[in-house]
C-alpha positions in Angstrom: 127.5 104.8 59.8 129.3 102.7 62.4 128.1 99.2 63.1 129.4 95.9 64.5 130.8 93.5 62.0 128.3 90.8 62.9 125.3 93.1 63.2 122.4 93.0 60.8 121.0 96.4 60.2 117.4 97.3 59.0 116.5 100.7 57.8 112.8 101.6 57.3 112.7 104.7 55.3 110.0 106.7 53.7 109.1 110.1 52.2 106.3 112.3 51.1 106.9 114.6 48.2 104.4 117.2 46.9 104.9 119.7 44.1 103.0 122.1 42.0 103.8 124.3 39.0 102.5 125.7 35.7 104.7 124.2 33.0 103.6 120.6 32.6 105.4 118.9 29.7 102.3 116.8 29.0 100.5 119.9 27.8 103.4 121.3 25.9 105.1 123.4 28.6 102.0 124.8 30.1 99.4 123.4 32.6 99.6 121.8 35.9 102.7 120.0 37.4 100.9 118.9 40.5 102.3 115.6 41.8 102.4 113.7 45.1 104.6 110.7 45.8 104.7 108.5 48.9 107.9 106.2 48.9 108.3 103.6 51.6 111.3 101.2 51.5 113.3 98.7 53.6 117.1 98.4 53.4 118.7 95.3 54.9 122.4 94.8 55.4 123.1 91.2 56.5 126.6 89.9 57.4 127.2 86.4 56.0 130.5 86.1 57.8 133.2 88.4 59.1 134.2 89.6 55.6 131.1 89.4 53.4 127.7 91.0 53.4 124.4 90.8 51.6 122.4 94.0 51.0 118.7 94.2 50.0 116.7 97.4 49.1 113.0 96.9 48.3 110.3 99.5 48.1 107.6 101.3 46.2 106.5 104.7 45.0 102.8 105.5 45.2 102.2 108.6 43.1 99.4 110.7 41.9 100.0 113.1 39.0 97.6 115.7 37.7 100.0 116.3 34.8 100.1 112.8 33.4 96.3 112.8 33.8 96.3 115.1 30.8 97.5 112.4 28.4 93.8 111.7 27.7 90.9 114.2 27.3 89.2 113.0 30.5 90.2 113.6 34.1 90.9 110.7 36.5 92.2 108.4 33.9 94.6 105.4 34.7 97.5 107.7 33.9 96.7 109.8 36.9 97.9 107.2 39.5 100.6 104.6 39.4 102.8 102.5 41.6 106.5 101.8 41.0 108.0 98.8 42.7 111.7 98.3 42.9 114.3 95.9 44.4 118.1 95.9 44.5 120.3 93.1 45.8 124.1 93.2 46.4 127.0 91.2 47.7 130.2 92.7 49.0 133.4 91.1 50.3 136.3 92.7 52.2 139.9 91.8 52.0 141.1 93.4 55.3 144.8 93.0 55.0 144.8 94.4 51.4 142.4 97.2 52.2 140.1 96.1 49.4 136.3 95.9 49.2 134.5 94.7 46.1 130.9 94.1 45.4 128.4 93.1 42.7 124.7 93.6 42.5 121.5 93.6 40.4 118.1 95.2 40.6 114.8 95.7 38.9 112.1 98.5 38.8 108.6 98.2 37.4 105.7 100.5 36.8 102.8 100.6 34.3 104.7 101.9 31.3 108.3 101.2 32.3 110.5 98.2 33.1 114.1 98.5 34.1 116.8 96.1 35.1 120.4 96.9 36.2 123.6 95.2 37.1 126.4 96.9 39.1 130.0 96.3 40.3 132.2 98.2 42.7 135.8 98.2 43.9 137.5 100.3 46.7 141.1 100.4 47.8 142.0 102.0 51.1 145.6 102.9 52.1 147.3 101.1 55.0 147.0 104.1 57.2 143.3 104.5 56.3 143.7 108.1 55.2 143.2 107.6 51.4 140.7 105.7 49.4 140.0 105.1 45.7 136.6 103.8 44.7 135.4 102.7 41.3 131.8 101.7 40.5 130.0 100.8 37.3 126.3 100.3 36.6 124.3 99.4 33.5 120.6 99.9 33.1 118.4 98.1 30.5 115.0 99.9 30.2 111.9 99.0 28.2 109.4 101.8 27.7 105.7 101.5 26.6 105.0 104.1 24.0 101.9 105.7 25.5 101.1 108.8 23.3 98.6 111.6 23.8 95.0 110.7 23.0 94.7 112.9 19.8 98.0 111.6 18.4 97.1 107.9 18.4 96.6 106.4 14.9 94.1 103.8 16.1 91.9 102.9 19.0 94.2 101.4 21.7 92.9 98.4 23.6 95.3 97.3 26.3 98.8 98.4 27.2 100.4 95.9 24.7 98.9 97.7 21.7 101.0 100.8 22.2 104.3 99.3 21.2 107.6 99.6 23.1 111.1 101.0 22.8 114.4 100.5 24.7 117.1 102.5 26.4 120.5 101.6 27.8 122.4 103.7 30.4 126.0 103.1 31.4 127.4 104.8 34.5 131.1 104.8 35.6 131.9 106.5 38.9 135.4 107.2 40.2 135.9 108.7 43.7 139.1 109.6 45.5 139.0 110.7 49.1 141.7 111.7 51.5 142.1 112.8 55.1 144.1 116.1 55.0 144.2 116.7 58.7 142.4 115.7 61.9 139.6 118.1 61.1 139.5 118.1 57.3 138.5 115.4 54.8 138.1 115.9 51.0 136.7 113.8 48.2 136.6 114.4 44.4 134.5 112.3 42.1 133.2 112.0 38.6 130.3 110.1 37.2 130.5 109.5 33.4 127.1 108.6 31.9 126.3 107.4 28.4 122.7 106.8 27.3 121.4 105.2 24.1 117.9 104.6 22.9 114.6 106.4 23.7 115.5 109.5 25.6 112.3 111.5 24.9 108.9 110.9 26.6 106.2 109.7 24.2 103.3 111.4 26.0 105.0 114.9 26.2 103.3 117.2 23.7 105.1 120.0 21.8 103.2 122.9 20.2 104.7 124.9 17.3 104.4 128.5 16.2 104.1 127.5 12.5 102.4 124.1 12.4 99.8 124.1 9.5 98.0 121.1 10.8 94.7 121.8 12.8 94.3 120.4 16.3 91.7 117.6 16.3 88.5 118.3 18.3 88.2 116.5 21.6 85.3 114.2 22.5 82.1 115.9 23.7 82.5 117.3 27.2 86.0 116.0 27.3 88.0 119.2 27.0 89.3 120.6 30.3 91.6 123.4 29.1 91.8 126.1 26.5 92.3 124.5 23.1 95.2 125.3 20.8 94.4 125.9 17.1 97.3 123.9 15.7 98.2 120.3 16.4 100.8 119.1 18.8 103.6 116.6 18.0 105.3 114.1 20.3 108.5 115.3 22.0 111.6 114.2 19.9 115.1 114.1 21.2 118.4 112.5 20.0 118.8 108.9 20.9 122.2 109.3 22.5 123.3 111.5 25.4 126.6 111.9 27.3 126.9 113.5 30.8 130.1 114.7 32.4 129.7 115.8 36.0 132.6 116.4 38.4 132.1 117.1 42.1 134.1 118.1 45.2 133.1 117.4 48.8 134.7 118.8 52.0 134.0 117.7 55.6 135.4 120.0 58.2 135.1 119.4 61.9 135.1 123.0 63.0 134.6 122.2 66.7 133.5 119.2 68.8 130.0 120.5 68.3 129.8 121.9 64.8 130.7 120.2 61.5 130.7 121.8 58.1 129.8 119.7 55.0 130.3 121.5 51.7 129.6 120.1 48.2 130.0 121.5 44.7 129.3 119.9 41.3 129.9 121.0 37.8 127.8 119.4 35.1 127.9 119.3 31.3 126.3 117.2 28.6 126.0 117.0 24.9 122.5 118.4 25.0 124.0 121.7 25.7 123.2 121.9 29.4 125.8 123.4 31.8 125.0 123.4 35.5 126.5 124.3 38.8 125.3 122.9 42.1 126.5 124.0 45.6 125.3 122.7 48.9 126.2 123.5 52.5 125.1 121.4 55.6 125.9 122.3 59.2 125.4 119.5 61.6 125.2 120.8 65.2 125.6 118.4 68.1 123.0 119.6 70.6 123.8 116.7 72.9 126.1 113.7 72.4 123.3 111.8 70.8 121.1 114.5 69.2 122.1 116.3 66.1 120.4 119.1 64.1 121.6 119.7 60.6 120.2 122.7 58.6 121.1 122.6 54.9 120.9 124.7 51.8 121.3 123.8 48.1 121.6 126.1 45.1 121.4 124.9 41.5 121.6 126.8 38.2 121.7 125.5 34.7 121.5 126.6 31.0 118.8 125.3 28.7 119.3 122.3 26.4 119.6 123.3 22.7 116.4 121.3 22.0 114.2 123.1 24.5 111.7 125.9 23.7 108.6 127.1 25.6 105.0 126.6 24.6 104.5 127.4 20.8 108.1 128.6 20.4 109.4 125.7 18.3 109.3 125.5 14.5 108.2 122.5 12.6 111.5 122.7 10.8 113.4 121.8 14.0 114.8 118.3 14.0 114.5 117.9 17.8 112.1 119.6 20.1 110.9 119.5 23.7 109.0 121.8 26.0 110.0 119.9 29.2 111.1 122.5 31.7 113.6 120.0 33.2 115.6 120.9 30.1 115.1 124.7 30.4 117.3 127.3 31.9 116.5 127.8 35.6 117.8 128.3 39.1 116.6 126.5 42.2 116.9 126.8 46.0 116.4 124.0 48.4 116.4 124.7 52.1 115.7 122.4 55.0 116.3 121.0 58.4 117.1 117.5 59.6 117.4 116.0 63.0 119.0 112.7 64.1 118.7 111.0 67.5 120.9 108.0 68.1 121.5 107.1 71.8 124.5 104.8 72.3 122.2 102.0 73.5 119.4 102.8 71.2 115.9 104.3 71.6 114.3 101.0 72.6 114.7 97.2 72.5 112.3 94.3 71.9 112.5 90.6 71.4 112.0 89.0 68.0 111.4 85.3 67.1 114.5 83.1 67.1 117.8 82.7 68.9 121.3 84.1 68.3 124.5 82.0 67.8 124.8 81.5 71.6 121.3 80.3 71.9 120.0 83.4 73.6 116.7 85.1 72.6 117.1 87.5 69.7 116.8 91.2 70.6 116.3 94.0 68.1 117.0 97.6 69.0 115.8 100.8 67.4 119.2 102.5 67.2 118.4 105.8 65.5 115.7 108.1 64.3 116.3 110.6 61.4 113.7 113.2 60.3 114.2 115.7 57.5 112.1 118.4 55.8 113.0 120.4 52.7 111.4 123.2 50.7 112.3 123.5 47.0 111.6 126.4 44.8 112.5 126.7 41.1 112.6 129.9 39.0 110.1 128.3 36.6 107.4 128.6 39.3 107.8 125.0 40.4 107.5 124.6 44.2 107.9 121.4 46.2 107.9 120.2 49.8 109.6 117.0 51.0 109.3 115.2 54.3 111.4 112.0 54.9 112.3 109.7 57.8 114.7 106.9 58.6 114.2 104.4 61.4 117.4 102.5 61.9 117.2 99.0 63.6 120.0 96.6 64.6 119.7 92.9 65.2 
């Protein structure tokens, strides 16, 4: 996105996500997957001088989940609704004559049963003619998870969040991207993001039911049962405590005409859980007017199942690891949508804000762009979702 070197940009973004399905992991691979999520955020990009910038990204997710409501035997429990707040802060500096930009950053994310902190660093080198760039980025996450377990699997009466106990997880990401301009109309980029995770990788409130478990299922409290009971007891999802992911992606941008652009993306994914996946996406921005762009898009994803996945009551108690989370299942998915962007050269509107600029003139903020986007997602496991998002871009 083009911007003046001394221009502060403010993006107010938000989205509404709604999904439903019939394979909730909380109930062992069956039951509702109903979820709604509202996610407002503000992104600031502030120039400190002609070569350095400060970035700030703060926001929240307000979600309601019928699935996690089934952790207990009563509806409308505290698990049904939660708020995640997050903040990320970064500093970058450009060495123009060397074609180098480097940056550092840190962030934090918090919700009821989860606390995460991260640190990041990046480096990019651009060739003298501007046609080639190599980018490297690393990020480390340090997570603490509260071990909230299903009601019938708790060994004692729990009073307060701190009584559950906690576990940790560390995630290390290394991304390398090489991009090149091949012609006046064609640009290409290839990238890989190596990921290593250690610690708790399972979710403690995901139930797993077995075909051969001899233990009986405890009876629920009076009037507290909301679904058909299972005769045998569940256990808590158990997965290995280390995971390695090896994705490689290719991106092509082709300016077919002055009006139509083709953006193509492909990713190959593999990990040591046994999942192999292919993702392909095509986006076709069409310039209706010099300032108004429509961009239909389509995304296709297919993957194999993790070796630790099995559907409801298909695992054996002899298995070392087990999960009925359909995110780890074999499935295919289609995502189709349409976006629109309106960005007049002088902005949509202007208004004064408190303060003065460096020349002592009243400060003026302009709404420079409006971006709206809708997508429909459908997965072969019966999961269906709809997503609406917006981006209001301001400049100061």
